[in-house]
Backbone bond lengths (Angstrom), bond angles and torsions (degrees), N, CA, C in turn:
res aa  C-N    CA-C-N  psi(-1)  N-CA   C-N-CA  omega(-1)  CA-C   N-CA-C  phi
1 M - - - 1.449 - - 1.522 109.09 -
2 G 1.316 116.89 137.21 1.459 120.74 175.09 1.509 113.11 60.68
3 A 1.343 117.06 36.27 1.467 121.85 178.44 1.523 111.75 57.89
4 G 1.328 116.60 40.35 1.454 120.94 175.83 1.510 114.81 91.96
5 L 1.323 118.22 -0.03 1.461 119.78 177.57 1.524 110.05 -77.12
6 P 1.314 117.76 147.13 1.465 119.34 174.35 1.533 109.78 -68.90
7 L 1.309 116.09 157.88 1.462 121.70 -176.98 1.532 112.96 -54.37
8 P 1.340 120.89 -43.26 1.470 118.75 177.83 1.531 112.75 -59.91
9 G 1.334 118.00 -34.56 1.460 121.01 177.33 1.521 111.92 -66.29
10 V 1.329 116.27 -41.01 1.469 120.81 178.28 1.522 109.82 -65.48
11 I 1.325 116.55 -45.82 1.465 120.36 179.88 1.527 110.22 -62.14
12 G 1.324 117.32 -42.59 1.463 121.04 177.89 1.521 111.90 -61.09
13 G 1.319 116.88 -42.56 1.459 120.45 178.40 1.515 112.41 -64.02
14 V 1.330 116.53 -42.09 1.464 120.88 178.73 1.528 110.40 -64.48
15 L 1.315 116.43 -44.54 1.469 119.78 179.81 1.530 111.44 -64.33
16 L 1.324 116.95 -41.04 1.456 120.20 178.52 1.530 110.40 -63.19
17 G 1.330 116.86 -44.61 1.456 120.52 178.18 1.514 112.11 -62.33
18 A 1.312 116.96 -42.47 1.465 120.71 179.59 1.529 110.72 -67.17
19 F 1.315 116.62 -37.80 1.459 120.82 179.27 1.527 111.29 -65.04
20 M 1.329 117.25 -37.61 1.463 121.05 -177.31 1.528 112.95 -83.69
21 A 1.313 118.58 -25.54 1.464 121.29 -175.72 1.525 112.02 -67.52
22 G 1.313 117.73 -40.39 1.461 120.69 -178.52 1.521 113.18 -61.62
23 P 1.334 118.12 -55.27 1.464 118.86 178.30 1.529 113.19 -61.04
24 A 1.320 117.47 -35.17 1.469 119.70 179.67 1.523 110.71 -65.51
25 A 1.325 117.32 -43.87 1.469 120.70 179.40 1.526 110.99 -65.39
26 N 1.313 116.79 -41.28 1.465 120.01 178.40 1.525 111.71 -64.46
27 T 1.311 116.72 -40.09 1.454 120.78 178.64 1.522 110.72 -64.28
28 Q 1.320 116.55 -44.04 1.464 120.40 178.97 1.529 110.91 -59.92
29 Q 1.305 117.05 -47.30 1.463 120.56 -179.90 1.523 111.62 -64.44
30 S 1.310 117.12 -39.78 1.466 120.50 179.68 1.518 111.55 -63.65
31 I 1.319 116.74 -44.02 1.461 120.04 -179.87 1.525 110.30 -62.67
32 I 1.321 116.90 -43.76 1.466 120.38 178.92 1.521 110.15 -61.20
33 Q 1.313 117.54 -46.23 1.458 120.34 -176.24 1.525 112.62 -70.78
34 I 1.311 117.98 -28.85 1.463 120.71 -179.75 1.525 111.13 -81.58
35 K 1.307 117.65 -41.62 1.455 121.20 -170.20 1.530 114.73 -92.57
36 I 1.313 119.47 -21.22 1.465 121.63 -176.65 1.524 109.36 -95.08
37 P 1.328 118.07 132.17 1.465 119.93 177.03 1.529 111.17 -58.98
38 R 1.325 116.14 147.06 1.468 121.70 -174.06 1.530 113.19 -54.93
39 H 1.311 117.06 -40.01 1.464 118.68 -176.11 1.530 112.73 -71.29
40 L 1.322 118.75 -10.58 1.462 122.42 178.78 1.527 113.22 -109.01
41 L 1.327 117.70 -3.30 1.468 120.37 -175.11 1.523 113.07 -57.36
42 G 1.320 117.61 -43.75 1.459 120.55 -178.65 1.517 112.04 -61.08
43 R 1.319 116.06 -45.45 1.465 120.19 -179.59 1.526 111.73 -65.69
44 V 1.298 116.11 -44.45 1.461 119.56 -178.89 1.532 110.16 -64.87
45 Q 1.321 116.42 -43.48 1.467 119.52 179.98 1.528 111.11 -64.41
46 A 1.333 116.85 -40.90 1.464 120.23 178.59 1.522 111.11 -62.38
47 N 1.327 116.94 -43.43 1.459 119.73 178.78 1.525 111.73 -66.93
48 A 1.315 117.66 -38.88 1.462 120.68 177.95 1.529 110.72 -61.83
49 L 1.327 117.14 -44.34 1.463 120.42 178.53 1.524 111.82 -65.54
50 L 1.328 116.85 -36.73 1.462 120.38 177.74 1.524 110.47 -63.19
51 V 1.322 116.40 -48.04 1.465 120.55 -178.78 1.527 110.80 -63.99
52 E 1.329 117.58 -34.26 1.464 120.66 179.94 1.523 112.40 -76.15
53 S 1.331 117.79 -32.21 1.464 121.48 -170.83 1.524 114.64 -92.28
54 V 1.315 117.87 -34.44 1.468 120.47 -174.71 1.534 112.80 -60.37
55 P 1.325 120.00 -41.62 1.469 118.38 -177.11 1.531 115.16 -70.04
56 V 1.311 118.78 -14.76 1.469 120.47 -172.94 1.535 112.44 -61.06
57 P 1.342 120.48 -53.04 1.467 118.06 179.73 1.527 112.63 -63.37
58 L 1.318 116.78 -34.50 1.466 119.52 177.59 1.524 110.40 -65.77
59 A 1.321 116.45 -39.79 1.464 120.26 179.01 1.527 111.16 -63.78
60 Y 1.338 117.04 -39.33 1.471 119.49 177.25 1.520 110.74 -58.03
61 L 1.325 116.35 -44.80 1.462 119.91 -179.70 1.525 111.53 -65.08
62 L 1.317 116.61 -45.58 1.462 119.98 -177.73 1.526 112.53 -67.80
63 V 1.316 116.58 -42.54 1.459 119.94 -177.45 1.524 110.95 -67.60
64 G 1.319 117.08 -40.66 1.466 119.58 178.36 1.514 112.06 -62.43
65 T 1.323 115.73 -44.28 1.460 120.34 179.01 1.527 110.77 -65.39
66 A 1.322 116.31 -43.72 1.466 120.05 179.63 1.529 110.70 -63.52
67 A 1.317 117.46 -40.04 1.470 120.33 179.74 1.524 110.82 -63.52
68 D 1.327 117.26 -36.13 1.466 120.03 177.18 1.524 111.44 -66.15
69 H 1.318 117.18 -34.97 1.465 120.63 -174.86 1.525 113.91 -87.08
70 V 1.330 117.92 -41.76 1.468 119.36 -174.48 1.521 113.74 -114.66
71 G 1.314 117.67 -8.80 1.455 120.81 178.98 1.519 112.99 103.38
72 A 1.306 114.84 147.50 1.465 121.12 -175.10 1.522 112.60 -65.56
73 Q 1.321 118.03 -37.52 1.464 120.10 -178.02 1.524 111.89 -62.04
74 H 1.320 116.61 -42.54 1.467 119.75 178.99 1.531 110.90 -65.84
75 V 1.322 115.90 -40.87 1.462 119.78 -179.05 1.525 110.56 -66.05
76 I 1.313 117.23 -41.67 1.464 120.54 178.51 1.533 109.92 -62.95
77 G 1.315 117.10 -41.43 1.463 120.47 177.77 1.519 112.00 -62.75
78 V 1.329 117.21 -44.46 1.465 120.65 178.93 1.526 110.29 -64.94
79 C 1.337 117.26 -41.99 1.468 120.53 178.72 1.529 111.24 -62.19
80 A 1.319 116.80 -41.31 1.468 119.94 178.16 1.524 110.77 -63.73
81 L 1.324 116.90 -40.22 1.460 120.76 178.23 1.532 111.13 -65.34
82 V 1.327 116.53 -44.04 1.474 120.33 179.07 1.526 110.28 -62.12
83 M 1.329 117.29 -42.46 1.467 120.28 179.76 1.526 111.02 -64.88
84 A 1.317 117.89 -40.49 1.465 120.63 179.16 1.528 110.88 -65.25
85 V 1.325 116.78 -42.97 1.471 120.30 178.96 1.524 109.92 -64.57
86 A 1.340 117.14 -43.67 1.469 120.27 179.70 1.523 111.68 -63.55
87 A 1.319 117.02 -34.72 1.463 120.22 -179.71 1.523 111.58 -74.21
88 L 1.327 117.21 -34.47 1.467 120.75 -175.53 1.528 113.42 -94.21
89 A 1.325 118.53 -18.88 1.467 121.72 -176.70 1.527 113.50 -57.13
90 P 1.324 119.73 -40.41 1.469 118.03 179.52 1.531 113.65 -59.31
91 L 1.316 117.24 -24.44 1.467 119.73 179.72 1.525 112.13 -67.66
92 A 1.331 117.67 -13.05 1.458 121.00 176.61 1.523 111.41 -74.92
93 L 1.324 117.43 -15.87 1.462 121.80 179.99 1.522 110.46 -89.77
94 R 1.309 116.33 127.77 1.467 121.55 179.52 1.527 110.73 -59.43
95 Q 1.347 116.88 -36.98 1.464 120.43 -178.59 1.530 111.36 -63.31
96 V 1.307 117.27 -34.00 1.465 120.67 179.58 1.522 110.22 -76.54
97 R 1.310 117.39 -43.42 1.462 120.13 -179.62 1.514 111.81 -62.57
98 G 1.322 117.36 -33.20 1.453 120.83 -178.89 1.513 113.05 -101.48
99 L 1.323 117.21 23.03 1.462 121.61 -176.57 1.516 110.79 -62.33
100 D 1.307 115.55 124.64 1.461 122.22 179.36 1.516 108.11 -96.84
101 L 1.299 118.17 118.36 1.457 121.50 -177.04 1.520 112.35 -98.94
102 D 1.297 117.07 22.88 1.456 121.30 177.77 1.521 109.00 -71.38
103 P 1.342 118.90 117.12 1.465 120.60 -178.41 1.528 112.87 -61.63
104 E 1.329 117.36 -21.82 1.461 120.36 -179.82 1.525 112.49 -86.28
105 A 1.326 116.96 -8.45 1.462 119.98 -179.74 1.527 109.50 -67.47
106 P 1.332 117.24 143.66 1.464 119.10 -178.95 1.525 111.66 -66.53
107 T 1.329 116.23 144.30 1.455 121.29 177.00 1.518 108.87 -82.85
108 V 1.310 117.60 173.07 1.460 122.13 -176.65 1.531 112.39 -56.06
109 P 1.346 120.77 -48.62 1.467 119.18 179.33 1.533 112.79 -62.03
110 E 1.328 117.45 -35.54 1.465 120.15 178.73 1.521 110.77 -66.50
111 V 1.319 117.66 -39.58 1.462 121.61 178.28 1.522 109.35 -65.80
112 A 1.336 117.25 -41.34 1.462 120.61 179.82 1.521 110.32 -64.52
113 A 1.328 117.54 -38.07 1.466 121.32 179.35 1.522 110.59 -67.13
114 I 1.321 116.99 -37.69 1.460 121.06 -179.98 1.529 109.79 -69.17
115 A 1.341 116.92 -37.39 1.469 121.44 -176.70 1.513 112.24 -70.59
116 T 1.329 118.29 -23.79 1.471 119.52 -176.89 1.501 112.75 -95.99
C-alpha cells in the first residue's frame, strides 16, 4: 500500500493533501473573482477549468505506463516533485509575490482606462 509506506504514513499524506486542497482552491477562486472584471469571469473560469481538467486523463495513462516500467515508488516521487514545483513556480513571478487582494483595487481594464 502506498508504494511501501506504512498505513499511518499513507493516512498522514492523505490528510495533509486534503487539508491543503481546500484553502488552495478557495484562494484560487478568490483571486479570480477579485481580479477579473465581471463581464469576463465566465470566460476566465471556463478556461481555468479546461486547463485544469484536460491533463487528468492523459496523466492517468502516462503514470500507469511509467509505473509499469520504472516502478510505483519512482513515479510517486516524480509526481510529488512535479506537484511541488508547480505549486511553488508562481512565486518566481514578481506579480504573484506582490499580488494585492484588495477588492477595491482597480482591475486591469480600469487601470488601462485611467492610463489613457
